[in-house]
Every structure is written in C-alpha cells, then in structure tokens.
DRENGU-248680 format. One record per residue: residue in three letters; x, y, z of N, C-alpha, C in turn. Coordinates in pm, whole numbers, plus 32768, in hexadecimal, padded with zeros to 4 digits. Layout:
<milos>
ALAXYZXYZXYZ ...
</milos>
This chain:
<milos>
METDA8A45BF833FDAF0461E8310DB6C45D182E4 THRDBA545FC8274DC1D45B98241DC9445D4829C LEUDCE2456D82BADD59457F830ADDC845BF82B7 PRODE13461F82EFDE7C466282A2DEE146028265 TRPDF06459882AEDF69453B8275DF3244F381FB LEUDEAD44D981FCDE7044978189DE6B44F58110 GLUDE4E4574812BDE5045D780BEDEDC45E08083 ASNDF4145E480D8DFCB45EE80A6DFF345748054 LEUDFC744FF807FDFE444858035DFA444887FAB ALADF2644B67FA7DEE044BF7F26DF2545237ECA LEUDF4F45967F01DF9345FA7EAFE01445C37E76 LYSE06045797EC6E0DC453F7E94E0C244DC7E24 GLYE056448E7E32E03344307DC8E00D44777D48 LEUDFC344E57D52DF9A452E7CDBE010456F7C94 ARGE07545967CE0E0E945D97CA2E13C457A7C4D VALE12A44F87C61E16F44977C0DE13744997B7F LEUE0B744BF7B73E07244C17AF3E08B45467AAC ASPE07E45467A27E08245C679E2E00946197A0C ALAE00F469C79F8DFAF46F77A33DF1F46DA7A06 GLUDF0B46C07986DE8246A97957DE4B46247989 THRDE9E45BC798CDE72453C79C1DE4F45487A55 ALADE9F45957A9FDE8345AB7B2DDDFE45F47B40 HISDDE446547AEADD64469C7AEFDCF0463C7AD9 ARGDCFF45E87A75DC9445887A56DC8145267ACA ALADCEF44FB7B08DCE6449F7B7ADC9F44E17BF0 THRDCB545627C02DC7345AC7C6EDBDD45B37C56 ILEDBB545D07BDBDB2645D37BBADAE8454A7BD4 THRDB2D44E17BADDAFA44597BC1DAEA443B7C56 ALADB4B44647CA6DB43444D7D37DACD44987D73 LEUDAB745137D47DA4645607D7AD9C245227D51 LYSD9BB44EF7CD6D93F44AF7CA7D92044317CF5 SERD98743EB7D1DD974436A7D5FD96343787DF7 GLYD97043F27E29D96244067EB9D9DE43E77F09 LEUDA5143D77EC5DACC43B77F0CDB06442F7F56 ALADAD544A77F33DB02451F7F78DA9645487FDA PRODAA44525805BDA3B454180BCDA2C45D680D9 SERD9BD45F98115D9A146858136DA0646B9819A VALDA3047368184DA84477A81E7DA3E47FB8214 ARGD9BD48008200D973487B821BD970489B82B1 LEUD98B491A82D0D980494C8357D8F44985836C PROD8C7499183E9D84B49DA8402D8564A6883CA ASPD7EE4A98838AD7F44B1C834DD8014B8983B8 ASPD85F4BE383A3D86B4C5B83F5D8144CC583B3 PROD7A84CF183F4D74E4D5083B2D7924DD1838A ARGD8014DF283CBD84A4E6D83A6D88B4E62831D LEUD89F4DE782EDD8DA4DD28268D8714DCF81FA GLYD7F24DCF821ED7884DCC81BAD7844E4E816A VALD7614E4080EAD7594EB38090D6D34EAC8046 LYSD6894F198048D60A4F207FFED61E4F7A7F85 LEUD6144F427F10D61E4F8D7E94D5AD4F637E39 TRPD5774FC57DF1D5054FAC7D9BD4974F6C7DF2 ASPD45F4EFE7DCCD4004EB87E23D43C4E377E58 LEUD4C14E327E5DD5074DB97E86D5484DCC7F0D GLYD53D4D677F62D57E4D687FE3D5F44D097FE2 PHED66E4D3E7FD9D6E74CED7FD7D70E4CCD8067 PROD7164C4C808ED7384C2C8119D7C44C588140 ASND81B4C6380DED8A04C9C80F2D8D04CD1806B PROD93B4D208069D95F4D657FECD9B44D147F8C LEUD9DC4C9B7FB3DA404C507F67D9FF4BF37F02 GLYDA204C057E82D9E94BB27E18DA544B6B7DC9 METDA2E4AFB7D8CDA864AB87D2DDA774AFE7CA6 ALADAE64B287C6DDAE44B6F7BEEDAC34B117B7B ALADA934B4D7B0EDA7A4B007A94DAFD4AC47A62 GLYDAF04A567A19DB654A1179E3DB82498F7A28 PHEDB6049867AA9DB7449087AEFDB0948A37AC9 ASPDA8B48CC7ACFDA1948737AB4D9D648A27A34 LYSDA1C489179C4D9ED48C87945D9644893791D ASPD94948137938D8D047D47907D86947BA7974 GLYD87747FD79E6D81347F27A4FD80747667A89 GLUD87847227A99D87546997ACDD86E46937B65 VALD8A346F97BAAD8B146ED7C3CD88C476B7C8A PROD82547B67C61D807482F7CAED7E348137D3F ASPD79647AA7D57D76B478E7DE0D7DF475C7E36 ALAD839470F7DFAD8AF46E27E44D906475A7E6C LEUD91147BC7E14D95F48337E35D91C48847EA4 LEUD89A488F7EA1D85348D57F0CD866488E7F91 ARGD86D48097F8DD88547BE800AD91147D28040 LEUD96F47FA7FECD9F64818801BD9FA4898806D GLYD98E48E68067D988496180B5D97F49DF8063 PHED98A49D37FDFD97B4A4A7F8CD8EF4A867F9F GLYD8E84B0B7F9FD8684B4F7FA9D81A4B4C7F29 TYRD8604B347EB9D8204B297E36D8874AF07DD6 THRD85A4ACA7D61D8B64A977CFCD8884AC57C72 GLUD8E44AC57C13D8C64AF47B8CD8F24A897B28 VALD8964A5C7AD5D8B649F57A72D8D04A3779EB GLYD91449EC7992D9384A207910D9CE4A41790C SERD9F84A8578A1D9A74AC4783BD9674A5B77E0 VALD8EA4A7977B9D89F4A207763D87E4A6A76E1 THRD88B4A227674D86D4A5975EFD7F54A0F75B5 PROD7B04A4A7553D7384A08751ED752497B74ED ARGD7BE4969749ED7DD48E4746BD85748AC74B4 PROD85F482874C1D8D647ED7500D953481174B0 GLND9C2481F74F6DA41483174B0DAB247F77504 PRODB1747C074C0DB8147787508DBE747D2754A GLYDBEF48507521DC5848A77554DCDA4891750A ASNDD4448C27542DDC848BB7503DE094832751B PRODE6B480F74CBDEAE478D74DCDEF747867563 ARGDF01470B7598DF5046F47611DFE346E675EC PROE03E47097648E027474076CEDFFC47D376C6 ARGDFA747FC7721DF6F4882771BDF5D48C077A6 VALDF93487F780CDF9448B97893E015488F78D8 PHEE05448EE791EE0DB48D97952E0E4491479DF ARGE11448C37A3CE12C48F57AC3E1B3493C7ACA LEUE1B849A37B1FE23549E87B3EE24A49E07BD6 PROE27C496F7C08E282495B7C9AE2D249C47CE4 ASPE34049F17CA9E3934A537CEFE34B4AD97D00 ASPE2EE4AF67CA7E2A54B747CADE2164B637CE1 GLUE1ED4AE67CF7E1614AC67D18E1014B077CB4 GLYE1234AF57C36E0D04B287BC9E0AD4AB97B68 VALE0504AD67B0FE0244A787AA8E0164AC57A25 ILEE0454A8A79BAE02C4ABF7934DFCF4A5E78ED ASNDF624A9478B3DF094A3D7866DEE84A7D77E0 ARGDED54A26777EDEA14A5076FCDE3649EC76CF TYRDDDB49CE772BDD73496C770EDD24498F7691 GLYDCFA4A0E7685DCB14A36760DDC1D4A147610 PHEDBDE4A297685DB4C4A137691DB244984766A ASNDB7149217698DB4648977681DACB487C76D9 ASNDA60484D769DD9E6483076EBD98647E07694 GLND91F47A976D5D8C147517690D84747987656 GLYD841481C7664D7D648687625D75D487D767E HISD70248D3764CD68C48FA7699D635488476C2 ALAD616482D7662D5B547C3767DD5E5476776ED ALAD665474376E9D69A46E8774FD69B472977D8 LEUD6C147A977DDD6C347EE785ED63647FB7895 ARGD5D7481F7841D54E482D7871D51847A978AA GLND52F473E7862D4FF46BC7890D53C469A7918 ARGD5BC46B67927D600469479A4D5CC46E97A18 LEUD5BC476A7A01D58C47C17A6CD4FB47A27A92 METD4AB477E7A30D41F475E7A4DD41146DC7A9A SERD47846887A95D47246087ADAD4A8460F7B69 ARGD4D146877B94D4FF46947C1FD48F466B7C7D PROD4B046277CECD44945F77D47D3F146667D7C ARGD42C46DB7D8FD3DD474F7DB9D42147CC7D81 LEUD3D148257D52D408489D7D15D42249067D82 SERD47648E17DE3D496493C7E51D525496A7E45 GLYD54749D17E91D5CD4A087E87D5D84A667E10 ILED63B4ABD7E15D64F4B217DADD6B14AEB7D46 VALD67F4ADA7CCCD6D14AA57C5DD6C54B057BE8 GLYD7304B4E7BCFD7344BA77B5CD75D4B5D7ADF ILED73A4B957A6CD75C4B5779ECD7AC4BBC7999 ASND8234B937974D87F4BE57927D86F4BC17894 VALD8424C237844D8234C0777B7D8904C41775D GLYD8AD4BF776F2D9114C207691D8E04C097604 ALAD93B4C1D75A6D91C4C0D7518D9754BA274DC ASND93E4B57747DD98F4AF47436D9FE4B3773E8 LYSDA6E4AF273DFDAE34B29739BDAC54B4D730B ASPDA724AFB72C9DA564B12723BD9D14B597224 ALAD99C4B9A728CD91B4BDD727ED9254C507219 SERD8C24C5771C1D8BE4CC87163D8824D4471A5 ASPD8354D30720FD7F64D9F7258D8054D8172ED ARGD86D4DB77329D8894D9773B5D8204DD07413 VALD7EB4E4573F4D7804E7C7448D70B4E1B744E ALAD6EA4DE073DCD67B4D8173D9D6964D087432 ASPD7124CDF743DD7354C6E7494D71C4C917527 TYRD7434D09754FD72A4D3375DAD6934D3E75F4 VALD64C4D787596D5BB4D8475A4D57A4CFB75B0 ALAD5AB4C9B7561D5754C137569D58A4BD875F4 GLYD5FC4BF57632D6154BC376B9D5B34BFC771D ILED5914C7B770FD52F4CB97769D4A94C73775B HISD47C4C6076E0D3FA4C1F76CAD3FA4B8E76FD GLUD4694B4976EDD46F4ABC7712D4644AA677A8 PHED49D4B0277F8D4AA4AE57887D4634B4A78E2 ALAD4144BA378AAD3D74C0D78FCD37A4BD77967 ASPD3454B607954D2E84B2A79B8D32F4AE17A2A ILED3B34AC97A1ED3F84A7C7A87D4774ABE7ABB ALAD4AC4B227A77D5274B627AA5D50B4BBB7B1D SERD5644BB67B81D55B4C177BEED5894CA07BBE TYRD5EE4CA07B6BD61D4D1B7B29D6674CF17AAC PHED67E4D507A53D6CC4D3879DAD7504D8579E0 THRD7B94D4779ADD8354D8E7991D84E4D8C78FC VALD8624E0278C3D8844E107836D91B4E17782E ASND9584DAF77F8D9E94DA177F6DA204DD07770 ILEDA5C4E467772DA9A4E7B76F7DB314E8D770C SERDB664E4D7772DBEF4E6D779ADC4E4DF7779A SERDC234D83776ADC824D15775DDCE54D3676EE PRODD664D1F7706DDC74D39769CDDD74CC6763B ASNDD884C5C764CDDA04BE07602DD414BC8758D THRDCE54C267576DC914C2374FEDCB64C9C74AB PRODCEF4C887434DD204CF973E5DCB54D6473D0 GLYDCDB4DE073EDDC824E5073D5DC1B4E697442 LEUDC124E1074A5DBA84E207509DBB84EA27559 ARGDC334EC1757FDC484F3975CFDC2B4FB97581 ASPDC1F4FAF74FBDBF9502474ADDB6E505574D4 LEUDB1D4FFC750FDA975024753ADA9A508475B0 GLNDB11509A75ECDB1D50FC7657DB28518A7621 ALADB425199759EDB45521E7561DAB9525B7568 ARGDAB252DD757ADA34531C75A1D9C153037541 SERD9D7531474C0D96853057462D9375275745F ALAD9965216745FD9705188745ED92C516374E2 LEUD95D51997551D922517B75D2D89551B275DC ALAD87F522A75A8D7FA526575ABD796520D7560 GLUD7BE51DA74EDD7665183749FD749510174EB LEUD7B350C67525D7A35049756ED746505B75E6 LEUD76050C17636D70F50D476B0D67F50F7768F THRD66B51427625D5E2516075FAD59750E175DA GLYD5D95087758ED5985009756AD57F4FB075E1 VALD5E14FA6763BD5D44F4D76AED5694F80770E ILED56B4FFF772DD5095035778CD47D50307751 SERD470504976D0D3ED503D768FD3B94FAE7698 ALAD4124F4D7680D3E94EC07689D3C14E9D7718 ARGD40F4ECC7779D3EE4EB17804D3664EED7829 ASPD34E4F6877FDD2CE4FAA781CD2594F6177DB ASPD26D4F307762D2054EDE7721D1E84E627774 CYSD2514E2277A3D2404DA977F4D1FB4DC77879 THRD2194E3C78AFD1D74E64792CD1414E6A7919 GLND1174EA378A9D0884EAC788BD04A4E22787A LYSD0944DC5783ED05C4D41781ED0594CE47896 CYSD0C54CE478E5D0CB4C817952D0B94CBF79DC GLYD0AD4D4279E2D08A4D817A60D0FA4D8A7AC6 ARGD1754D757A9ED1E64D847AFBD2534DD67AB8 HISD28B4E317B06D2F14E8D7AD4D3794E567AFA VALD3C94E347A97D44D4DF97AAFD4B84E657A9C PROD5094E817B02D5724EE67AF3D5D84EBD7A89 VALD60B4F207A42D6734F0B79DED6F14F537A0C LEUD7624F0A7A0DD7E44F417A31D8404F3779B9 LEUD8A04F9179B2D9034F917947D98B4F717983 LYSD9D14F107947DA574EEA7977DABF4F26791A ILEDB1C4F727955DB7D4FBB7904DC0B4F8B7921 ALADC644FAF78C6DCF14F8978D0DD3C4FEC7929 PRODDAC4FBF7964DDFD501A79B5DE5E506D7961 ASPDE5E505778DFDEC250937887DE90510E783D VALDE1451397856DDE051AC780DDE21522C783F ALADE36528A77E4DE6E530C7808DE08535C7858 GLUDE3853BF78A4DDDD540B78FADD70545278AA ALADD9254897836DD2C54CC77E5DCC2546977B7 ASPDCED53F17794DC8D538A776ADC39535B77E0 LEUDC7553557856DC2A532F78CDDBBB539478E8 GLNDBD9541278D8DB71547878ECDAFF54667889 ASPDB205448780BDAB8542F77A7DA6253B777D0 ILEDAA3534C77FFDA5A52D47826D9F952F37897 VALDA2A533878FED9D553567971D96153B17948 GLUD97C541278F3D910546A78C6D8A5541E787A GLUD8CE53BF7826D86C536F77DDD81D5314783B VALD86152DA789CD81D528478FED7B252D27948 LEUD7D4534A7973D773539C79BCD70253CB7960 ALAD72553F078E5D6BF54217888D65C53B57860 LYSD68C533A7856D63552CC7829D5F35283789E ASND60752B57918D5CA52797990D5F351E879A5 VALD67151CA7984D6A9514879A8D6B751457A40 GLUD69A50D27A7CD68E50CE7B0ED71150BF7B5A GLYD77F50A17B14D7FD50947B5DD87150757B01 LEUD8E950787B3BD964505A7AF4D9B24FED7B3F ILED9FC4F9D7AF4DA5B4F3F7B2EDAE64F697B01 VALDB3B4F867B64DBC24FB87B4ADC254F5E7B94 SERDC6E4F057B50DC7E4F037AC1DC954E757A90 ASNDC9D4E687A0DDCC34DEA79CEDD5C4DDA79D6 THRDD914D7A798DDE214D62798DDE6A4DCF7940 THRDEEE4DD57952DF3F4E39790FDF9B4DFA78A8 ILEDFB94E467840E01B4E1A77DDE0A84E467804 SERE0B44E97786DE1374EC3789EE1804E4F78E1 ARGE2034E5678DDE2574DF67926E2B34E3F7989 ASPE2904EB979ABE2E34F077A06E2E84EC67A90 GLYE35F4EC77ACAE36E4E9B7B53E37F4E067B67 LEUE37C4DB97AFDE38D4D297B0CE41F4D067B27 SERE4354C957B67E4BC4C6C7B8CE5114C447B14 GLYE4CD4C1F7AA8E5174BED7A34E52A4B577A36 ARGE4FF4B187AA4E50D4A877AAEE4894A457A85 GLYE49549D97A38E41E49957A07E3F249CD7981 PROE37D49A27951E34F49C978CAE3114A5478C8 THRE35D4AB878F2E3264B3E7904E3024B847882 GLNE33B4B587813E3234B9D7795E2BE4B55773B GLUE27A4AF37771E20E4AB57725E1A24B1D7707 ALAE1664B117692E0F84B6C766EE07E4B4F76C3 GLYE0314BB776E2DFB74BA6772EDFA94C0F779A GLYDF444C0077EBDF294C5E7857DF674C2E78D9 LEUDFA74C8A791FDFE84C6C799EDF8A4C8E7A11 SERDF7C4C307A6EDF284C447AE5DF764C1B7B61 GLYDF364C287BD4DF774C037C51DFC04C787C91 ARGE01C4C577CECE0604CBD7D3CE09E4D2D7CE8 PROE0DC4D127C72E1194D7F7C26E0B44DE77BF4 LEUE0354DC47BF2DFCF4E207BC2DF9C4E7E7C30 PHEDFBE4E627CADDF7E4EA87D1CDF8E4F407D14 ARGE0084F6D7D09E01F4FFE7D0ADFDA50437C95 LYSDFED500F7C1EDFB5504D7BA6DF1C50537BAD SERDEDF4FE67BD6DE4D4FE27BDADE1550387C4B THRDE5F50457CB9DE2F50977D28DE38512B7D07 ILEDEA151547CC2DEAA51DE7C92DE3651FC7C33 METDE1B519E7BD7DDAB51B07B7ADD2751B87BC6 LEUDD1651657C2BDC9E51677C7DDC8851F07CBB ALADCF052277CF9DCE352A87D3DDCC753187CDB LYSDD0953167C69DCEF537B7C03DC5F53717BD0 THRDC2F52F77BC1DBA552E27B94DB4353167BFC ARGDB5F52FB7C7CDB05532C7CE5DAFF53C47CE4 LYSDB7054057CD3DB7054977CD0DB1D54CD7C5C LEUDB29548E7BE9DADF54BA7B74DA49549D7B80 ALADA29542B7BBAD99E53FE7BBFD94F543E7C31 GLYD995546C7C98D95054A07D0CD92B54317D6E PROD8E554547DD9D8D053F57E46D861538F7E30 ASPD80B53A47DCED79153547DC7D79A52D97D6D LEUD7F152D97D09D7F852687CACD83B51F17CEF PROD7FA517E7CF5D83B51077D2DD8B250DB7CD8 ILED91F50B87D1BD99850897CD7D9C7500A7D1C ILED9E84FA57CCBDA264F2A7CFCDABB4F337CE3 GLYDB0A4F227D4CDB9B4F287D40DBD64E9E7D2E VALDC274E8E7CC6DC644E0C7CA3DCF64E237C7F GLYDD494DC17CA0DDD44DC67C75DE354DBD7CE7 GLYDE6C4D477CFDDED64D367D5FDEAB4D287DEE ILEDE2B4D127E07DDFE4CFE7E91DE2A4C737EBE ASPDE7F4C6F7F24DEB24BEE7F53DEBB4BE77FEB SERDE794C458030DE7D4C4980C2DE114CA980F3 ALADDF84CA78176DD9C4D0A81AEDDD34D96819E GLUDE564DA481A5DE934E298198DE7D4E64810D THRDE924E1280A4DE7E4E47801DDDE84E5D8001 ALADD934E0B803BDD034E20802DDCDB4EA5806D TRPDD114EC180E2DCF34F3E8127DD224FB780D5 VALDD994FAC809ADDCC50198046DD6C50367FD4 LYSDD394FCE7F93DCDA4FE37F26DC5E50307F55 ILEDC2E500E7FCBDBB750527FFFDBD750E5801A THRDC4850FF8059DC6B518A8076DC8D51D87FF8 ALADCAC51927F8BDCC751D37F0BDC4951E57EB7 GLYDBD451BD7EEDDB5851DD7EA8DAFE516B7E83 ALADB1F50EF7EAADACF507B7E81DA5C50617EE2 ASPD9E750437EAAD97550167EFAD9794F7F7F0E LEUD9A04F377EA5D9AC4EA67EA6DA364E807E71 LEUDA5A4E027E83DADD4DD07E5DDACE4D4E7E0D GLNDB304D327DBADB394CAF7D79DBCA4C827D77 LEUDBDD4BFF7D79DC624BC57D68DC574B457D17 TYRDCCA4B147CEBDCD14A947CA5DD5F4A5F7CAD SERDDC04AA97C75DE474A737C67DE884A4F7CEC SERDE6C4A9A7D55DEAB4A7D7DD6DE8249F67E0D METDE0D49C37DE3DDE2493E7E0EDE3F48D27DD8 VALDE7E48EF7D64DEDC488F7D29DF4F48747D89 PHEDF7948DB7DD2DFEE48D07E28DFCA48B87EBB LYSDF5148DF7EE4DF3048DA7F72DEBA48807F95 GLYDE7048517F32DE0847F07F4CDD88482C7F86 PRODD2347D77F9DDC9F48087FC6DC9B48468050 GLYDCFA482580A6DCFD4861812ADD1248F88127 LEUDD3F492B80B4DD5449BA80A6DCD24A0880BC VALDC6249D0808FDBE14A1380A2DBC64A288136 ARGDBD549BF8182DBC249C58214DC1F4A2C8252 ASPDC9F4A2A8229DD024A838265DCE34B168248 ILEDCB94B3281CDDC9A4BBD81A9DC224BF081F7 LEUDBB94BA081FFDB404BCE8245DB5C4BE182DA ALADBA54B848315DBC74B9383A3DC1E4C0F83B7 GLYDC7A4C27835BDCD14C9B8366DC864D1F8356 LEUDC234D2282FDDBD34D9B82EDDB824DB9836C SERDB4B4D5083A8DB034D648426DB614D9B8492 ALADBD94D648499DC3A4D9384FBDC614E2584E1 LYSDC6A4E498461DC8D4ED3843FDC1F4F33846B LEUDBA14F0C8457DB334F608486DB384F70851E ASPDB594F038564DB694F0B85F5DBD54F70861A ALADC474F6485D8DCB84FB985F9DC9D504C85DD GLUDC5050678573DC3350F1854CDBB651278590 GLYDB6D50D185D7DAF350FC8618DA85512285B7 LEUDA7C50DB8547DA1A50FA84DFD9AA509584DE GLYD93450C184B6D8C0506A84B6D8A2502C8431 SERD8E9505583C5D8D1501C8340D947503C82E7 LEUD9524FF28279D9BA500D8218D9A3509281D1 ARGD92650B881C5D90751388181D94751AE81C9 GLUD95551A1824CD993520D8298DA28521B8277 ALADA6551AF8247DAF451B28224DB0B51D78192 ARGDAA551C8813FDAB751DE80B0DAE5526D8094 ASPDB425279803ADB7452FA8008DBD9533D8065 ALADBFD52FE80D3DC5753408132DCDD536480F2 ASNDD0A53158091DD8C532E8053DD8253467FBC VALDD0E53727F90DCFC538A7F00DD5F53F27ECC GLUDD6A54607F12DDC054CC7EE2DE51549E7ED7 ALADE8054557F3BDF0A54287F37DF2453CA7EC3 TRPDECB53697EAFDEDF530A7E42DECD534D7DB9 ALADE6D53A97DAFDE5453E97D2EDEC754437D03 SERDF17546F7D61DF8854C67D40E00254787D11 GLUDFFE53F37D1EE06F539F7CF6E06E53897C5F THRE0E053667C29E0EB533C7B9EE11752AB7B9B ALAE0D8525D7B44E0F551CC7B3EE17D51B47AFD 
</milos>
C-alpha cells in the first residue's frame, strides 16, 4: 500500500508540471509499475451486479484519463471496480492545439479542450488484445472523428471494432470540444444514432455470441425538455444505461481565480451540484430500472454517497485524482463501507434514490 506521505510528495511534484505533462507522467508511472497497488479487500456490500457484469465496487475511472488503453490493469490495481478507456475514434487524431487543459486549484476543478485526441481504433485494439489477461471490467468509450462526413458511421464502426472485447460501450455525444457533437443529443439526430448503434451491437451479438451493453453519456447542460426527449429515446431504443454527466460549458460558481475563462469543458468539484441535479432528474424520468452511472465532482466518500442517494447505480471520477491522488480510491471505498455500517444497510442499492426527490427539485 502506498504511504500517504509518498502520495503527497508525488502530487507536489506533478503540480510543478503543466497539467497535460503531469497527466502524461502519471500514465508513464502507471505503465512502469511505479504506482503500487492500494487495493483494499472487497466489501461484498459494495458489489454491484448490472447486466451480466459483477462490479466488485461501484467506483470507476471515467473516460478521458486512459484515452488509448495504456493502463487499464494498473487502474484496476489501484482499487477501481472498473475503468473506461477512450474516447476513441476510427482514425487517429491529434486533438486541439496545446495548451488545452488547465487546473483550477482554488476551485479543485479542471478545464479541458483536448478534442478527442487519440491513436485510433487499430492502436487501441492492439493494446487491449495484448493485455496479459482479459480480466476486470473495461468499458470502451466510442466517439467520432472531428472531420467525419458521417458521424453515425463512426460510432457504428467503434461497435464493430470492439464488440468482442468491450465489457460495455459508452456512446459519447456530450463532449463540448468537438464542434457540433452535442447536436447529436437533439431527438431526431439521437434517434438515428441510437438506431444505428443498437443495430450494430445486435449484429455483433449474433456473430460473436456475446451481448455488450450500450450506455449513452450526456451533458449536464441540456434543458429539461431535451432531457425528457433523451430519456424517452434511450428507453425506446433499449439502450442499457446512461452516464450523467460529461463536463459543463458553464462557469457558474467559480472563484474567478486562475484560468477560469478558458474554452472547454469544466469538471471536478464545481460540476458536482449541476451534475447531481441532472442525475436526479434523469432518474425520475427513467424510472427505477435503467442503470445510471453518476459522474461529476466526486471527491470524497460523502460526495459518492450523495450520488448514490440521488439515483446512481455506479460512479466514476477523474478530475479529483488530480488534486487528491490515488489514495482517494481507498478513502472513498472505506468511507462507503462505513456509511453502510452507520445506516445499517446491507447494500448500496438499499440507499439508492433516497434523496432523488430533493435533488430533482433543485435548480442548477
């Protein structure tokens, strides 16, 4: 187990670097084994069974950290119950010019405008196929190339490329950093996209004999009427789940210190309230049966618990690791176990939805 003082020393060293260089250094450290396991013994009460997958705990690494599938196993060894690679596009693309990611230390937030920089389908497939063992839950987040003439075709290509190895798929239409991408959240465009993606997945199920769940990742900035349209399409097209939410284009509530007005999506602590309200509203619209992953501003056991009581079955984080390091995973899982003890509950499912009504009545 990593010693807290060593984690703090590493975090201080990374803060000397610009944000993207620090990210790259972290990936390198994970690849080289310099970040030892901090995994705790699994608490069976934290386990979640969804689809045909058994998640040892609800906490996952969100897409964007491991875009090219370089360190999924290292992340699982940190204690995450699952991880999500990508977003990946059919062809490699460099993304937007640097600098394109900015820390906001006073707000514990991050602004990024990476723009789906990744090495493409072929490179990701080769890397995932070379894993020593295809164990653990690794989702694949698929996107479209910036210059794609047919974006639906790009998503469909991602389904065909990875259907034999993905634990689940995330269809990412909510990044603010690819021009026009969020337009796919409009009902008619979304209906076309989901029809194509689900049809491709069903074709792959017939060919390879395994059914891979498809989830849709949405933005926290959609209006309530548009959210209702999205949920109705998800249910109508038999999409298996939602991820709420991606980054926000809002800058409400920031301290004003640091590069707060840089273009891009805002994540981290400032996103917590907005994304949790969206989560609860989505749960109310979707009903009790649709699996939902809650994302946005989780930086403690307390905020993780709030997401669960606001309607989340599973959780994801990323930006809070920038400020708190890998020990955060251990702290959140231990804190969730302690919360179950305090509440006298036998599972997280028993706590889910306890505060949906309260959160759904709020305005962001």
